[in-house]
N, C-alpha and C positions, 0 to 999 in steps of 0.2 A: 409729213416728216420723212426724211430719207431713210433707207435701210441702214446706212452707216450709223445714224443716231439710234435706230431701234435696236441695234446690236448691244449697246451698252446703256443700261438705265439704272440709275441709283434708286434704291428702294424708296418709294414715296416722293420722288422728285425727278422731273424730266429735265435733264441737263441740256437736251436738245433745244430748249427755249433760247439758249444763248445764240444760236445760229440766226435767229430772226432779228437780232439787234445789230446796229452798226456802231462805229466809234463815237457817234454823237449821243448815244444812249447809255454811255458807260455808267453814269451816275444812277440810272434807273436799275440796271441789273446788279450794280455793286451793292445796293441796299438790300436786294433780294437774294439773287443767286449766290453772289460771292460770300456774303455773310453766312449763308446756309451751307457753305462748303463746296460750292460748285467751282471746280478748277479746270473744266473741260473746254478751254478756249485758247485760241492763239490768234494774235493780231496779224493781219496781212493786208496790204493795200487799202488801209482804212476800214477793214472789216474784221470779222471774227470767224474762225473756222473751228470745227469740232476736234478735240484732242482727248484721248483716253488717258485718264490719270489713274495709274495702278495703285496709288496710295489711298484712294478712296475705295470703299467697298461697293462693288457692283454685282448685280445679278447678270451674269453673262450668258446669253443664249448660246446654244451649241454652234461652234464655228463650222458652218457648212460652206464649202468652196462654191462660189457662184460666178466666178469669172475665170475663163480659161483662154490663154493667149499662146499662140504659136508664131514664131518668126522663122520663115523658111524661104525657099525659092528665090535665091539671089539672082538678079539680072544686071548685066552691064549696060550702061548707057553712054553713048559717045556724042558729044556736040562739038561745035567749032572751038569752044573755049575750055571745055572740061570733060573729064571722064569720071563717072561715078557709078556706084552700085545702089540699087534699090532692093528692098526685101519685102516680101509679102507678110503682112501682119494680120493673122486670122484670129477673130475673137468669137467666143461662144459664151453667152451669159443668160442668167435667168433673172437679172435685176430689173425691177420695174421701171427705173428711170431711163432705161434704154428702149428705144422705139422698136427694135428688132432683137431677135435672139442670136443672130449671127451677122458678123461684119467681115469684110475683107478689103484691105487697103494696101497701098504700097508706100513705103517710107524709105528715105535715104538717111544717112548718118546725121546730116545737118538737122533733120527733123527731130531726131532723138536728143540732140544737143539743145534744141529749143524747148523740148518738154522738160528736160532736167533743169534748165534755167527758170522756167515758169514754176516748177515745183519748189525750187529754192526761194523764189520770191514769195510764194504763198505760204511756205512752211519753213522759215529760216532756221529753226532750231530742231527740226526733225532730221533724222539720219537717213539721207537718201542713198539708194544703191548707186554705186559708181558706174559710169559708162566706160567701155573699153577705150584705151588710148588710141590715138589716130595712127600710130605706128608708121609715120612718114619718116623714112630714113634717107639720108643723102646717098646718092649713088645707087639706089635701088632700081634695078632695070625694070622689073615688073611688079609694081606696087600691089596690084590686085591679083595676085596669084591665088590658086585654089586654097592653099593652106591658110593664107591670110583671110580670105573671104569666109571660110568655114569657122575659123577662130572668132572672128568678129560676129558672125551670125549667132553662135552659141552664147557669146557674151551679151548681145542685145536681147536675146531670148530670156536670159537670166535676169537682165535689168528690168524688163517689162513684167515678168512674173513676180519679182520681188515687190514691185509697186502694187501689183494686183493683190498680193497677199497682205499688204499693209492695211491696218484698220482705218487709217485716215487718208493716206495718199491715194488709195484706190477709188475714193469718192471725189477726187479733185476734178473740177469741170474741164480743165485743160487736158487731163488724161483721157477723159471720155471723148473729147473732140479728136485727140490724137488717134484713138482707136476706131472712130466711126466716120470722120469727115473725109470726103474726097479731096483730091489734091488742091483744087481751086478753092474749096471751102476752108481748108487748112491755111492756105496762103492769106485769105481774107481775115481769118481769125488771128493770125500772127500779127497783123497790122494793128490790132486792138490792144496789144500788150504794151508794157512800159518801153519807153525809148531807150536806145543804147546809152545816151547820156545819163539817163536816170539810173540805169544799172551800174554804169561806171561810177556815179556818185556814191552809190551804196557800197561799192567795193573800196573806194577811197576812204569812206568813213570807217569801214571795218578795219582797214589797215592802220588808220590813224589811231583808233581806239586801242588796237593791239600794241602800238608803239608806246603810247602814253600809259597803258595799263589801266587796270581797274582797282578801285579801293575796296578792301574787304570782300574779296571774292569768296563765296561760300566754300567751306572746306570740302564738301562733296564734289564740287567742280574742280577744285585743286587736285583732288584724288583722281578724278576722271582724266584730267590733263596729264598727270604723271603716268597713269596707266597707258594712255594712248601713246605717249612718247616711248615708253618701254616696249609696248607692243609693236610699234613701228620699227624699232631697232631689231627686235627679234624676227619679225616677219621678213624684213629685208635680208637679214642674214640667212634665214631659211631659204629664201628665193635664190640667193647666190649659190648655196650649197646644192640645192636641187638641180639647178642648171649645170653645175659642175659634174654632178653624178650622171645626169643625162648625157653630157658630152663624153664622159668616160665610158658609159655603156655603149654609146654609138661607136666609139673608137674600138672597143672590144668586139662589137658586132662585126665591124669591117675586118678586123684581124681574124676572127673565127671563120668568116667566109673564105678568106685566103688560105687559112689553115686546112680547111676541108678539101679544097681543090688541089692542094699540094699532095695530100695523101692519095687522092684519086690518080693523079699523074704518076706518082711513085709506084702505085700498084701495077702499072703497065710494064715496068722493068724488073719487078721482083715477083717471079712466079710463085715461090714458096710462101711469100708474105702477102700475096694479093688479097686473099680473103680477109685477113686482119686489117690491112690498110683500107680496103673498101668499107669494112665495118666501122673503123674510126671516122672515115669521111662521112658515112651515113649518120653516125652519132653526132658529129659536129654540125651537120646540116640541121638535124632536129633541134639541137641546142640553139642554133642561130634563130630558128623560128620562135623558140621560147624567149630568147633575148629580145626579139622584135616585139613580142607581146608584152614583155616587161617594160620596154621603152614606151609603148603605146599607153600602158596603164599609168605610167608616170606623167606623160604629157596630157592625158585626158582626164585623170582623176585628181592628182595633187597639184600640178603646176597651175591650172586655171584658178583653183581655190586660193592658192598663195597669191597669185597676181591680183585677184579681185580684192583680197583683204589688204594688200599694199595700197590699192586705190581707196579702200575704205578708211585706212588710217589717215590718208590725206583729207578725205571728206570730213572725218571727225574733227580734225584740227580746224577746218574751216567753220564747222558748226560751232565749236567752242569760241572762235573769234567773233562770230555773229552774236552769240549770247553775251559775250563781253561788251560788244558794241552797244547792245540794248542797256546793259547795266551802266556803261560809261555815260550814255545819254542822261540817265537818271542822276548820276554823280554830278554832272555839270549843272543840272538844274538845282540840285540841293546846294551846291556851292554858291550859285547865283542868288539863291534865297537868303543865304546867310550874309551876303555882301551888299545886297540891294535893299533899299528902304522903300522903293517904289515898285509898282507892279506886283505887290505881294499876293494879291488875289489870283492873278493869272498864273503866277509861278506855282502857287499851291495847287491849282487845278491841273497844271501840266505835270507836276510831281505825282499827283494822285493817279493820273492816267499812266505815267511811266512806271509807277510802282506795280500797277496791275499788269502792265505789259511785261515787266521783268518776272513777275510771279508766273505768268502764263508761259513765258519762254523757258523758265526753269522747270516747270512741271512737264512741259512737252519733252524737253531733253531728258529728264530723269526717267520718264516712262519709256521713251524710245531707247534709251541706253540699256535698260534691263532687257528689253526685247532684242536688241542687237547682240548683246553678249550671249543670250540664249541661242540665237541663230548661229553665231560664230562658233560656239562650242559644238553645236550639232553638225555644222558643215565640216569642221576639222575632224571630228570623231568619225564621220562617215568617210572622209577622204583617207584618213589613216587606216581605218578598218579595211577599206578596199585595197589600199596599197599592201597591207599585210597579207591579204588573201592572194593578191597577184604574185607577191614574192614567194609565198608558200607553194603556189602552183608551179612557179618557175623552177624552184629547186627540186620539187618532187618529180617534175617531168624530166629534168636533166638527170636526176639520180636514177630514175627508172630506166632511162635510155642507156646509161653506162652500166648499170647492173645487168641489163639484158645482154650487153656486149660481152661482159665478163663471163656470163653463163654460157654464151655461144662459144667462147674461146676455151672453156675448160675441157671440152671434148674435141678440140680441133686437132686432127692428126698431123696437120702441117707443123704444129708447134712442138710435137714430141721430138725429143732429142734422138738423133741417130747414134746408135752404139759405136759406129765406126769413128764418130767425131771425138770419142774419148781416147782413142789411140794416139 
């Protein structure tokens, strides 16, 4: 039994037994596991995978992190037909299913796309972490500049570590291959996956089911859908405002730099005010550095989180569509049963399988939804707290700078009024 199964065990019943069955054995486990309340399954590619259902009562072993992943060391590659970046993916683990405790491979962005696609195929109603967008812009002179590469590296690092922290996704076989296989082994493994036409067919079915809609969608999923729609609107608005604030801070930064240099130049022609003017220039320079740190805090702490959750909102909409597709398949069979007098037995069997599939999909999404909301709130709480501290530091630093200037000017003899000026 894998460590993933060992982590969650229901008292008196080993739900991991579901893993040893395939879709042809559904009747066997339905009579045993399903009736006894086991809902820790999810269908994929004709098989079943482990899902933690937080609505059942489990004895959960202490959550000890046993998979550490680092994405770093970007390298540029140039060929006759393309230019691309590869990243080093270093893995350290104590899991028994790995042959070694440390791995180091190089992966390009296309490999990450493949992994995400395979995880979606295997776990259609789990909430996968989003990949960073490709950021291909028209007219961009240097697409792979340093800022772009570093932004993508951080996002890819977050993507893999969110998978590693997931109680189900982290035990996916394709994820293991991604972390451990050499380039030629990964290429061979990719050829074993579903064809492009197969994936396109799944996408078409999902779109078709979303167009025709589903009957009697459970209220909890209606509520989730409404939440996601509202969340998407709010997070996109927050993104626009955050970028506008960053732009204004950058413009203010540029103006302040010019403001300081003007006082320095002015001091050369005003002997009596030279000390004060140089003091203002010095204060302005210090405040410029503080503004620079403020902008860095915004771009490194808040903006990446906002961007990630914009992509999460899109991912959630896709997950809900895939759940609806599974229910729509069941609705079609139920309608066929009521209208057809022949093939009743085969339809009953198909409906039974689809009912189980819908229940598994629902349980998977519900448990992952609660987990996602908890992570989202934690991420934004951390981002907002960091931004509050950065803003406090900025204003305290600027305040201390100008207070020191005022103190220095209080006893400045150059500013004392000449009695003759009163005449």
